[in-house]
C-alpha positions as CSV (number, residue, x, y, z in Angstrom):
1,X,22.2,-36.6,37.0
2,X,19.7,-35.3,39.4
3,X,17.7,-37.4,41.8
4,X,14.5,-36.5,39.9
5,X,15.9,-38.0,36.7
6,X,17.3,-40.9,38.6
7,X,13.8,-41.5,39.9
8,X,12.3,-41.5,36.4
9,X,10.7,-38.0,36.7
10,X,11.5,-35.4,34.1
11,X,13.7,-32.4,34.9
12,X,11.2,-29.6,34.1
13,X,13.8,-26.8,34.6
14,X,16.1,-28.4,32.0
15,X,13.3,-28.9,29.6
16,X,12.1,-25.3,30.0
17,X,15.7,-24.0,29.4
18,X,16.0,-26.2,26.3
19,X,12.7,-25.0,25.0
20,X,13.7,-21.3,25.5
21,X,17.0,-21.9,23.7
22,X,15.2,-23.6,20.8
23,X,12.6,-20.8,20.6
24,X,15.2,-18.1,20.6
25,X,17.2,-19.9,17.9
26,X,14.1,-20.3,15.8
27,X,13.2,-16.7,16.2
28,X,16.7,-15.5,15.4
29,X,16.7,-17.6,12.2
30,X,13.2,-16.1,11.3
31,X,14.5,-12.6,11.8
32,X,17.6,-13.3,9.6
33,X,15.4,-14.8,6.8
34,X,13.0,-11.8,7.0
35,X,15.9,-9.2,6.9
36,X,17.6,-11.0,4.0
37,X,14.3,-11.5,2.2
38,X,13.4,-7.8,2.5
39,X,16.6,-6.5,1.1
40,X,15.6,-6.9,-2.6
41,X,12.5,-4.9,-1.8
42,X,13.9,-2.3,0.6
43,X,17.2,-1.5,-1.2
44,X,15.6,0.0,-4.4
45,X,13.4,2.3,-2.3
46,X,16.4,3.2,-0.2
47,X,18.3,4.0,-3.3
48,X,15.4,6.1,-4.5
49,X,15.5,8.0,-1.2
50,X,19.3,8.5,-1.3
51,X,19.3,9.8,-4.8
52,X,16.4,12.1,-4.1
53,X,18.1,13.7,-1.1
54,X,21.7,13.7,-2.3
55,X,21.9,14.0,-6.1
56,X,24.3,12.6,-8.5
57,X,25.6,9.0,-8.7
58,X,28.8,9.6,-6.7
59,X,27.1,11.2,-3.7
60,X,24.0,8.9,-3.8
61,X,26.3,5.8,-3.8
62,X,28.2,7.0,-0.8
63,X,24.9,7.8,1.0
64,X,23.4,4.4,0.1
65,X,26.3,2.3,1.3
66,X,26.9,4.4,4.4
67,X,23.2,4.1,5.2
68,X,23.2,0.4,4.8
69,X,26.4,0.2,6.9
70,X,24.5,1.9,9.8
71,X,21.0,0.5,9.4
72,X,21.8,-3.2,8.9
73,X,23.8,-3.6,12.2
74,X,21.0,-1.6,13.9
75,X,18.5,-4.1,12.6
76,X,20.6,-7.0,13.8
77,X,21.0,-5.4,17.2
78,X,17.3,-4.7,17.4
79,X,16.6,-8.4,16.6
80,X,18.9,-9.5,19.4
81,X,17.2,-7.1,21.8
82,X,13.8,-8.5,20.9
83,X,15.2,-12.0,21.7
84,X,17.2,-11.2,24.9
85,X,15.0,-8.7,26.7
86,X,11.7,-10.0,28.0
87,X,10.6,-7.0,30.1
88,X,8.4,-4.8,27.9
89,X,9.4,-1.5,29.6
90,X,13.1,-2.2,29.3
91,X,12.7,-3.3,25.7
92,X,11.0,0.0,24.8
93,X,13.8,1.9,26.5
94,X,16.5,0.0,24.6
95,X,14.6,0.4,21.3
96,X,14.3,4.1,21.8
97,X,18.0,4.4,22.7
98,X,18.9,2.3,19.7
99,X,16.8,4.4,17.4
100,X,18.2,7.7,18.7
101,X,21.8,6.4,18.4
102,X,21.1,5.2,14.8
103,X,19.7,8.6,13.8
104,X,22.7,10.4,15.3
105,X,25.2,8.2,13.5
106,X,23.3,8.5,10.2
107,X,23.3,12.3,10.6
108,X,27.0,12.3,11.2
109,X,28.0,10.0,8.2
110,X,25.5,11.2,5.6
111,X,24.4,14.6,6.8
112,X,27.0,16.6,4.7
113,X,25.6,15.0,1.5
114,X,21.9,15.8,2.0
115,X,20.0,18.7,0.5
116,X,16.6,19.6,-0.8
117,X,17.4,21.1,-4.2
118,X,16.0,18.1,-6.0
119,X,12.5,18.9,-4.6
120,X,12.4,22.4,-6.2
121,X,9.5,21.3,-8.3
122,X,7.3,21.5,-5.2
123,X,7.6,25.2,-4.8
124,X,8.3,26.2,-8.4
125,X,4.8,27.2,-9.7
126,X,5.9,26.6,-13.3
127,X,8.0,23.5,-13.5
128,X,8.6,24.2,-17.2
129,X,11.4,26.6,-16.2
130,X,13.0,23.9,-14.0
131,X,12.8,21.3,-16.8
132,X,14.2,23.7,-19.4
133,X,17.1,24.4,-17.1
134,X,17.7,20.6,-16.8
135,X,17.6,20.1,-20.6
136,X,14.0,18.8,-20.9
137,X,11.1,19.8,-23.1
138,X,9.6,22.0,-20.4
139,X,6.8,23.6,-22.4
140,X,3.9,21.3,-21.6
141,X,4.2,20.7,-17.9
142,X,1.5,22.0,-15.5
143,X,2.3,22.5,-11.8
144,X,2.9,19.3,-10.0
145,X,0.1,20.2,-7.6
146,X,-2.3,20.1,-10.5
147,X,-1.3,16.5,-11.2
148,X,-1.4,15.7,-7.5
149,X,-4.9,17.0,-7.2
150,X,-6.1,15.1,-10.2
151,X,-4.6,11.9,-8.8
152,X,-6.2,12.5,-5.5
153,X,-9.6,13.2,-7.1
154,X,-9.3,10.1,-9.3
155,X,-8.2,7.8,-6.5
156,X,-10.7,9.1,-4.0
157,X,-13.7,9.2,-6.2
158,X,-13.3,5.7,-7.5
159,X,-12.5,4.4,-4.0
160,X,-15.8,5.7,-2.7
161,X,-17.7,4.3,-5.7
162,X,-16.0,0.9,-5.3
163,X,-16.6,0.6,-1.5
164,X,-20.2,1.7,-1.6
165,X,-21.2,-0.5,-4.6
166,X,-19.2,-3.6,-3.4
167,X,-20.7,-3.3,0.1
168,X,-24.3,-3.3,-1.1
169,X,-23.7,-5.9,-3.8
170,X,-21.7,-8.2,-1.4
171,X,-24.5,-8.0,1.2
172,X,-27.2,-8.8,-1.3
173,X,-25.2,-11.8,-2.7
174,X,-24.5,-13.0,0.8
175,X,-28.0,-12.7,2.3
176,X,-30.5,-13.2,-0.6
177,X,-31.0,-16.2,-2.8
178,X,-32.3,-15.4,-6.3
179,X,-32.4,-17.1,-9.7
180,X,-29.1,-16.9,-11.5
181,X,-27.1,-16.2,-8.3
182,X,-24.5,-18.9,-9.0
183,X,-24.1,-17.8,-12.6
184,X,-23.7,-14.2,-11.5
185,X,-20.9,-15.2,-9.1
186,X,-19.2,-17.2,-11.9
187,X,-19.6,-14.2,-14.2
188,X,-17.8,-12.0,-11.6
189,X,-14.9,-14.4,-11.6
190,X,-14.7,-14.5,-15.3
191,X,-14.7,-10.7,-15.5
192,X,-11.9,-10.5,-13.0
193,X,-9.9,-13.0,-15.0
194,X,-9.8,-10.8,-18.1
195,X,-6.4,-9.0,-18.5
196,X,-7.0,-5.2,-18.5
197,X,-4.6,-4.7,-21.4
198,X,-7.0,-6.7,-23.7
199,X,-9.7,-4.2,-23.1
200,X,-7.9,-1.0,-24.1
201,X,-9.2,-0.8,-27.6
202,X,-12.9,-1.4,-26.8
203,X,-12.7,0.9,-23.8
204,X,-11.1,3.6,-25.9
205,X,-13.9,3.3,-28.5
206,X,-16.6,3.3,-25.8
207,X,-15.2,6.4,-24.1
208,X,-15.0,8.1,-27.5
209,X,-18.6,7.3,-28.4
210,X,-20.1,8.4,-25.1
211,X,-18.0,11.7,-25.0
212,X,-15.8,10.9,-22.0
213,X,-12.5,10.9,-23.8
214,X,-9.9,13.1,-22.2
215,X,-11.8,13.3,-19.0
216,X,-11.0,12.1,-15.5
217,X,-14.6,10.9,-15.2
218,X,-14.1,8.4,-17.9
219,X,-10.9,7.0,-16.3
220,X,-12.8,6.8,-12.9
221,X,-15.6,4.8,-14.5
222,X,-13.2,2.4,-16.2
223,X,-11.2,1.7,-13.0
224,X,-14.4,1.2,-11.0
225,X,-15.7,-1.3,-13.6
226,X,-12.4,-3.2,-13.4
227,X,-12.1,-3.2,-9.6
228,X,-15.7,-4.1,-8.7
229,X,-15.7,-7.9,-9.4
230,X,-12.9,-8.6,-7.0
231,X,-14.2,-6.1,-4.4
232,X,-17.7,-7.6,-4.5
233,X,-16.2,-11.1,-3.9
234,X,-14.2,-9.8,-0.9
235,X,-17.1,-8.0,0.7
236,X,-19.4,-11.1,0.1
237,X,-16.8,-13.1,2.0
238,X,-16.9,-10.7,5.0
239,X,-20.7,-10.7,5.0
240,X,-20.7,-14.5,4.9
241,X,-18.6,-14.5,8.1
242,X,-21.2,-12.4,10.0
243,X,-23.8,-14.8,11.5
244,X,-27.4,-14.4,10.4
245,X,-28.5,-14.8,14.0
246,X,-27.0,-11.4,14.9
247,X,-29.1,-9.6,12.2
248,X,-32.2,-11.7,13.1
249,X,-31.9,-10.8,16.8
250,X,-31.8,-7.1,15.9
251,X,-34.9,-7.4,13.8
252,X,-36.6,-9.4,16.5
253,X,-36.0,-6.6,18.9
254,X,-37.8,-4.2,16.6
255,X,-35.1,-2.9,14.2
256,X,-36.0,-2.7,10.5
257,X,-33.9,-4.5,7.9
258,X,-32.2,-1.3,7.0
259,X,-31.4,-0.4,10.7
260,X,-30.1,-3.9,11.3
261,X,-27.8,-3.6,8.2
262,X,-26.4,-0.1,9.1
263,X,-26.2,-0.5,12.9
264,X,-25.4,-4.2,13.4
265,X,-24.0,-5.8,10.3
266,X,-22.0,-3.0,8.8
267,X,-19.8,-2.5,11.9
268,X,-18.9,-6.2,11.7
269,X,-17.4,-5.8,8.2
270,X,-15.6,-2.5,8.9
271,X,-12.2,-4.2,8.4
272,X,-13.2,-5.5,5.0
273,X,-14.5,-2.1,3.9
274,X,-11.2,-0.4,5.0
275,X,-9.2,-3.0,3.1
276,X,-11.2,-2.6,0.0
277,X,-10.9,1.2,0.3
278,X,-7.1,1.1,0.7
279,X,-6.6,-1.3,-2.3
280,X,-9.0,0.7,-4.4
281,X,-7.3,4.0,-3.6
282,X,-3.9,2.6,-4.4
283,X,-5.2,1.1,-7.6
284,X,-6.5,4.5,-8.7
285,X,-3.4,6.4,-7.4
286,X,-1.0,4.2,-9.4
287,X,-3.1,3.9,-12.5
288,X,-1.1,4.5,-15.7
289,X,-2.3,2.4,-18.6
290,X,-5.8,3.9,-19.0
291,X,-4.6,7.4,-17.9
292,X,-2.0,7.2,-20.7
293,X,-4.6,5.9,-23.2
294,X,-7.6,8.2,-22.4
295,X,-6.0,11.5,-21.2
296,X,-4.4,14.0,-23.5
297,X,-4.7,17.5,-22.1
298,X,-1.9,18.4,-19.6
299,X,-4.5,19.9,-17.3
300,X,-5.9,16.4,-16.7
301,X,-2.5,14.7,-16.0
302,X,-2.2,12.5,-13.0
303,X,1.0,11.9,-11.0
304,X,1.7,8.7,-12.9
305,X,1.5,10.4,-16.3
306,X,3.4,13.4,-15.0
307,X,6.3,11.2,-13.8
308,X,6.3,9.3,-17.1
309,X,6.8,12.4,-19.2
310,X,9.3,13.7,-16.7
311,X,11.4,10.6,-17.0
312,X,11.1,10.6,-20.8
313,X,12.3,14.3,-21.0
314,X,15.0,14.7,-18.4
315,X,16.1,11.2,-17.1
316,X,19.4,11.5,-18.9
317,X,20.2,14.9,-17.6
318,X,18.8,15.2,-14.1
319,X,17.6,11.8,-12.8
320,X,18.0,13.1,-9.2
321,X,14.9,15.3,-9.7
322,X,13.1,12.3,-11.2
323,X,13.9,10.3,-8.1
324,X,12.6,13.1,-5.9
325,X,9.4,13.2,-7.9
326,X,9.2,9.4,-7.5
327,X,9.6,9.7,-3.8
328,X,6.9,12.4,-3.7
329,X,4.7,10.1,-5.7
330,X,5.0,7.2,-3.3
331,X,4.5,9.2,-0.1
332,X,0.7,9.1,0.0
333,X,0.8,5.3,-0.4
334,X,3.2,5.0,2.6
335,X,1.0,7.3,4.7
336,X,-2.1,5.4,3.8
337,X,-0.5,2.0,4.7
338,X,0.8,3.5,8.0
339,X,-2.6,4.7,9.0
340,X,-4.5,1.6,8.0
341,X,-2.0,-1.2,8.8
342,X,-3.8,-2.1,12.0
343,X,-6.9,-3.0,10.0
344,X,-5.1,-4.6,7.1
345,X,-3.2,-7.0,9.4
346,X,-6.6,-8.0,10.9
347,X,-8.2,-8.8,7.6
348,X,-9.6,-12.3,7.3
349,X,-12.0,-13.1,4.5
350,X,-14.6,-15.6,5.6
351,X,-15.4,-18.6,3.5
352,X,-17.2,-17.6,0.3
353,X,-20.3,-19.7,-0.2
354,X,-21.5,-20.4,-3.7
């Protein structure tokens, strides 16, 4: 026992050491929980990747297990490095070295099994020939790039409409008081509570009566109508979090209401607009129910409908190419999340006032 403890004073060095050990143990436990909790989500996507780049069940199983055998220890070692190395420069060096070694080992153990034959639908202008060769129907498929372009147009158009409309509506609901405002907000919640499946028949009839059946425009309008209630509520929350004093100061300095909105208020809700845009794009990109209901001509197929018919035709004969198509289908979502993750992690919706 030290003289400090004997004198009744705390031993700060011992307390600091104990706190560091407790923090490292807690962090290590957190990493273990996160890694184990992510396995049910990561493994199916990893299996999709291995089947797409390797082929049949035998090779894909070998690739999957060998990949897990290399990646899991690398993740554990990375977690240990994050706990043990406090210097940021040394940590980056160790992480780079670990990543390089992991890639080299992966290349050595799974490299002989990898090939790109399953992605032949990308450069085959007429995928019908490919599907006939695999035993599928093969006489109704357009080029995959037609479906990709349709999905991009569908998702991009409805994203722009949702972001613009929800931004203006959210600002108006946040800044102006008018008769029926509370009822309007409750109506938005009720509209958002309706299951989309319950609206298929009325939407089908409306699209038929207005002449928008079998058009991408009709699907865009349907998705926009379904997405707007939630998007408006999100944007209203962001505008509520922007103090009125900022806008008032701009108008006091001579700015008009429009200038204050575009130059002062709108930059404050940039994160909310990006979040709404990302979720709206993904909603349009993965839409299947209304595409399946309202689209008939193969020239209007989207990627979700394309993948559905492809699975229905050739899943039993060449599921490797179906997996490759699924991987191609999910890539835009991964790219979008990678580019926007900085803004999505900063998203914080302010309190929504009634």
